[in-house]
C-alpha positions as CSV (number, residue, x, y, z in Angstrom):
1,M,129.0,83.4,72.5
2,I,132.6,84.1,73.4
3,I,133.7,81.9,76.3
4,I,136.4,83.3,78.6
5,D,138.2,81.6,81.5
6,G,138.5,84.3,84.1
7,S,141.4,82.5,85.9
8,E,143.7,82.8,82.9
9,G,146.5,85.3,82.8
10,E,146.1,88.1,85.3
11,G,143.0,86.4,86.5
12,G,141.3,89.5,88.0
13,G,138.5,91.9,87.5
14,Q,140.0,93.6,84.5
15,V,138.9,90.6,82.4
16,V,135.3,91.3,83.4
17,R,135.5,95.0,82.7
18,N,137.2,94.7,79.3
19,A,134.8,92.0,78.2
20,C,131.8,94.1,79.1
21,A,133.1,97.2,77.3
22,L,134.0,95.2,74.2
23,S,130.7,93.3,74.2
24,L,128.7,96.6,74.3
25,V,130.8,98.0,71.4
26,T,130.8,94.9,69.2
27,G,127.4,93.5,70.1
28,Q,128.9,90.1,70.9
29,P,127.7,88.2,74.0
30,F,130.1,86.4,76.3
31,R,130.3,84.0,79.2
32,I,133.0,84.1,81.9
33,T,133.8,81.1,84.1
34,N,136.1,81.2,87.1
35,A,135.8,85.0,87.4
36,R,138.7,86.5,89.3
37,G,140.0,82.9,89.7
38,K,143.5,84.0,90.8
39,R,142.4,86.3,93.5
40,E,142.6,85.5,97.3
41,K,138.8,85.8,97.3
42,P,137.7,84.5,93.9
43,G,134.4,85.6,92.4
44,L,132.9,89.1,91.9
45,M,133.2,91.8,94.6
46,R,130.8,94.6,95.0
47,Q,132.7,97.0,92.7
48,H,132.7,94.4,89.9
49,V,129.0,93.8,90.3
50,T,128.4,97.6,90.1
51,A,130.6,97.8,87.0
52,V,128.6,95.1,85.2
53,E,125.3,96.6,86.4
54,A,126.5,99.9,84.9
55,A,127.2,98.2,81.6
56,C,123.8,96.7,81.6
57,V,122.1,100.0,82.2
58,V,124.0,102.1,79.6
59,G,124.0,99.2,77.1
60,G,120.5,97.7,77.5
61,A,122.2,94.4,78.4
62,T,121.2,91.4,80.4
63,C,123.5,89.4,82.7
64,E,122.9,86.0,84.3
65,G,124.8,85.1,87.4
66,L,125.5,88.6,88.5
67,S,125.9,88.7,92.3
68,V,128.7,89.2,94.9
69,G,130.8,86.1,95.0
70,S,129.6,84.8,91.7
71,S,132.3,83.2,89.5
72,D,130.2,82.4,86.4
73,L,128.2,85.1,84.4
74,T,126.7,85.4,81.0
75,F,126.4,88.8,79.4
76,R,124.2,89.7,76.4
77,P,124.6,93.3,75.1
78,G,121.8,95.5,73.8
79,Q,121.9,99.1,72.4
80,V,124.2,101.6,74.1
81,T,122.1,104.7,75.1
82,P,124.0,108.0,75.9
83,G,122.6,110.1,78.7
84,E,123.0,111.0,82.3
85,Y,123.7,108.1,84.7
86,R,124.6,107.8,88.4
87,F,126.2,104.6,89.9
88,A,127.1,104.1,93.5
89,V,129.4,101.3,94.5
90,G,128.1,101.4,98.0
91,T,131.5,100.8,99.6
92,A,135.1,102.0,98.9
93,G,135.0,100.0,95.7
94,S,136.7,101.9,93.0
95,T,134.7,104.5,91.0
96,G,137.6,104.4,88.4
97,L,137.1,100.7,87.7
98,V,133.4,101.3,87.1
99,L,134.4,104.1,84.7
100,Q,136.7,101.8,82.8
101,T,133.7,99.5,82.1
102,V,131.4,102.1,80.5
103,L,133.7,104.8,79.2
104,M,134.5,103.4,75.8
105,P,131.0,102.4,74.9
106,L,129.8,105.9,75.8
107,V,132.8,107.6,74.0
108,L,131.6,105.8,70.8
109,A,127.9,106.6,71.4
110,G,126.1,109.2,69.2
111,A,125.4,111.9,71.8
112,P,127.0,113.3,75.0
113,S,126.8,111.6,78.4
114,R,127.3,112.5,82.0
115,L,128.3,110.1,84.7
116,V,128.2,110.5,88.5
117,L,130.1,107.8,90.3
118,E,130.1,107.3,94.0
119,G,132.4,105.1,96.1
120,G,136.2,105.0,96.4
121,T,138.3,107.5,94.6
122,H,141.7,106.7,96.1
123,N,142.0,103.1,97.1
124,M,144.6,100.3,96.7
125,L,144.6,98.0,93.6
126,A,142.8,100.7,91.4
127,P,143.9,103.8,89.6
128,P,143.3,106.9,91.8
129,F,141.3,109.8,90.4
130,D,144.5,111.8,89.8
131,F,145.8,109.2,87.4
132,I,142.5,109.0,85.5
133,A,142.3,112.8,85.1
134,K,146.0,113.6,84.4
135,S,147.5,110.5,82.8
136,F,144.7,108.6,81.0
137,L,142.0,111.0,79.8
138,P,144.4,113.4,78.1
139,V,145.5,110.6,75.8
140,I,141.9,109.7,75.1
141,N,141.1,113.3,74.2
142,R,144.0,113.3,71.7
143,M,142.2,110.5,69.9
144,G,139.1,112.6,69.2
145,P,136.6,112.6,72.1
146,N,136.4,115.2,74.9
147,V,136.2,113.7,78.3
148,T,136.5,115.8,81.4
149,A,136.6,114.6,85.0
150,R,135.9,116.4,88.3
151,L,136.6,115.2,91.8
152,I,133.8,116.3,94.1
153,R,134.8,114.4,97.2
154,H,137.6,112.1,98.1
155,G,136.7,108.5,99.1
156,F,139.3,106.3,100.9
157,Y,139.2,102.7,101.8
158,P,137.3,101.4,103.8
159,R,134.7,104.2,104.2
160,G,134.3,105.3,100.6
161,G,131.9,108.1,100.2
162,G,133.8,109.7,97.3
163,R,132.2,111.3,94.2
164,I,133.5,112.0,90.7
165,E,131.7,113.5,87.8
166,I,132.5,112.7,84.1
167,D,131.3,114.6,81.0
168,I,131.7,112.7,77.7
169,E,131.6,114.4,74.3
170,P,131.7,111.4,72.0
171,A,133.7,111.1,68.8
172,P,135.2,108.3,66.7
173,L,138.6,107.2,68.0
174,T,141.5,108.0,65.8
175,A,144.6,105.9,65.8
176,I,147.6,107.8,67.2
177,S,151.3,107.1,68.0
178,C,152.6,107.8,71.5
179,V,156.3,107.1,71.3
180,D,158.0,110.2,72.6
181,R,157.0,111.6,76.0
182,G,158.9,114.9,75.3
183,A,160.9,117.0,77.7
184,L,160.3,117.0,81.5
185,I,158.5,120.2,82.4
186,G,157.3,119.7,85.9
187,R,157.4,117.5,89.1
188,S,155.4,117.3,92.2
189,A,155.0,115.2,95.3
190,T,151.9,115.5,97.5
191,A,150.9,113.6,100.7
192,L,147.1,113.7,101.2
193,F,145.6,112.7,104.5
194,A,142.3,112.9,106.3
195,G,141.4,111.9,109.9
196,L,145.1,110.9,110.6
197,P,147.9,112.7,112.5
198,P,149.8,115.2,110.3
199,D,153.0,113.5,111.2
200,V,152.2,110.7,108.8
201,A,152.2,113.0,105.8
202,K,155.3,114.9,107.1
203,R,157.3,111.6,107.4
204,E,156.2,110.6,103.9
205,M,157.4,113.8,102.3
206,K,160.6,113.8,104.3
207,T,161.4,110.3,102.9
208,A,160.4,111.3,99.4
209,R,162.7,114.4,99.6
210,G,165.6,112.1,100.5
211,L,165.0,109.8,97.5
212,L,164.0,112.2,94.7
213,D,166.3,114.9,93.5
214,W,163.5,117.3,93.0
215,P,163.2,121.0,94.0
216,E,162.1,121.8,97.5
217,D,158.9,123.5,96.3
218,A,157.9,120.3,94.5
219,F,156.9,118.7,97.9
220,S,153.6,119.5,99.7
221,I,151.2,118.2,102.3
222,R,147.4,118.6,102.0
223,E,145.0,117.9,104.8
224,L,141.4,116.9,103.8
225,P,138.3,117.3,105.9
226,E,138.3,114.7,108.7
227,E,135.0,113.3,107.6
228,Q,136.6,112.2,104.3
229,G,138.9,109.9,106.2
230,P,140.6,108.1,107.6
231,G,142.9,107.9,104.6
232,N,146.3,108.7,103.2
233,I,147.9,108.7,99.8
234,V,151.3,109.8,98.4
235,L,150.9,111.2,94.8
236,L,154.0,111.7,92.7
237,E,153.7,113.4,89.3
238,A,156.1,113.8,86.5
239,V,154.8,116.1,83.8
240,F,156.3,115.7,80.3
241,E,155.4,117.6,77.1
242,N,153.3,114.7,75.8
243,V,152.2,112.7,78.9
244,T,152.0,112.9,82.7
245,E,152.9,110.0,84.8
246,V,151.2,109.6,88.2
247,V,152.5,107.2,90.8
248,S,150.7,106.6,94.0
249,G,151.4,104.9,97.4
250,F,148.7,104.2,99.8
251,G,149.0,104.3,103.6
252,K,147.6,101.4,105.5
253,L,147.7,99.8,108.9
254,G,150.9,98.0,109.7
255,V,152.9,99.8,106.9
256,S,155.2,102.7,107.9
257,A,154.9,106.1,106.3
258,E,158.5,105.8,105.2
259,H,157.8,102.5,103.4
260,V,154.8,104.0,101.6
261,A,156.9,106.9,100.3
262,K,159.9,104.7,99.5
263,T,157.9,102.3,97.4
264,A,156.3,105.2,95.4
265,A,159.6,107.0,94.9
266,A,161.2,103.8,93.6
267,R,158.5,103.3,91.1
268,M,158.7,106.9,89.9
269,A,162.5,106.6,89.7
270,G,162.1,103.5,87.5
271,Y,159.9,105.3,85.1
272,L,162.1,108.4,84.9
273,A,165.1,106.2,84.2
274,S,163.4,104.8,81.1
275,D,162.5,106.6,78.0
276,A,159.0,105.1,77.8
277,F,155.8,107.1,77.1
278,A,153.5,105.1,79.3
279,G,154.1,103.7,82.8
280,P,152.8,100.2,83.5
281,Y,149.3,101.3,84.6
282,L,148.8,103.7,81.7
283,A,149.8,101.0,79.3
284,D,147.1,98.7,80.7
285,Q,144.5,101.4,80.1
286,L,145.6,102.3,76.5
287,L,145.3,98.9,74.9
288,L,141.5,98.9,74.8
289,P,140.9,102.4,73.2
290,F,143.8,101.9,70.8
291,A,142.3,98.6,69.7
292,L,138.9,100.2,69.2
293,A,140.6,103.0,67.2
294,G,141.7,100.3,64.8
295,G,145.4,100.5,65.7
296,G,148.1,102.7,67.1
297,S,151.4,102.4,69.0
298,F,153.1,103.5,72.2
299,T,156.2,102.8,74.2
300,T,156.1,101.5,77.8
301,V,158.2,99.9,80.5
302,K,158.0,96.2,81.0
303,P,154.4,95.0,80.1
304,S,152.4,93.9,83.1
305,Q,150.4,90.8,83.4
306,H,147.3,93.0,83.1
307,S,148.4,94.1,79.7
308,L,149.2,90.6,78.5
309,T,145.7,89.5,79.7
310,A,144.0,92.4,78.0
311,R,145.7,91.5,74.8
312,V,143.9,88.1,74.9
313,I,140.4,89.6,75.5
314,I,140.9,92.2,72.8
315,E,141.9,89.5,70.2
316,A,138.8,87.4,71.2
317,F,136.4,90.3,70.5
318,L,138.1,92.3,67.8
319,G,140.6,90.0,66.2
320,R,143.3,92.6,66.6
321,R,146.8,91.7,67.6
322,C,148.7,93.6,70.3
323,T,152.5,93.0,69.9
324,F,155.1,93.8,72.5
325,L,158.7,94.2,71.4
326,Q,161.6,95.0,73.7
327,L,163.8,97.9,72.4
328,P,167.5,98.2,72.8
329,T,166.9,100.9,75.5
330,G,165.0,98.4,77.7
331,S,161.6,99.9,77.0
332,H,158.9,98.1,75.0
333,S,157.2,99.1,71.8
334,V,153.5,98.2,71.7
335,E,151.6,98.0,68.4
336,I,148.0,97.3,67.9
337,R,146.9,96.3,64.4
């Protein structure tokens, strides 16, 4: 039984998700105490419960202490069974975070799987669907599997109601090196909105134009059906030969449209000013599949606390070391061995 203090390091839900995924792959049970101990509201939220429930279903696992608000749970894995699964968070809780929990076990299963996930697709504190489809999954597919994602309906906080579908053709993960992102071949900035005045999106794109030296046709506004709102997100994409970086900014009450766009543009500018392959969020996501592949390397900007915490969980289950080395350019080299 691996014992994990959920308040260590980043102290959030990623500890739970990574532990479940690694437990299903390795067959090792674990216990987490102080789950999400560093969050404003400690303990499991609905999206974390759904993620663990999904792990139990696809992996024939049992879990004691699994309920909203719980801070102590014990997870015992069974046999991962590929197939067709549907999981509904029930709120705007992130579908992407549920996917994180079960994707690697199903990628390494012996037959194809299909997932239908319902809940939030574009919500704060989680990777939006666009990041999963354009930044993360293309790297996974380079490692051997073939995973495709479709957005059926947007789901914003707090209503949710979104739906994504994932098809997984499994394959052993091959270690790869992702050091060079290649030449910049495309850029785009989009303001999505639903159930809100169009002026919000117009102000966001006006601000983004003033901060990003991008062609005029790179900026666009897209209105979604009103029933999919209220919601608003700014999506900035930089397409390189070998990777696509997706940066997002979420509209919320009390925050101006100008501030949402300014924050997203500053983050994109920071990435573009570096020579790193992976932005901070992609780096967080790559550690687990690279470790399961037996190794690999990539470059990134300054490692986040999420990455440093993931390193500890990976070492506990796999015994593999993730090393971060700052390069003369300011980027960091990450090696898993």
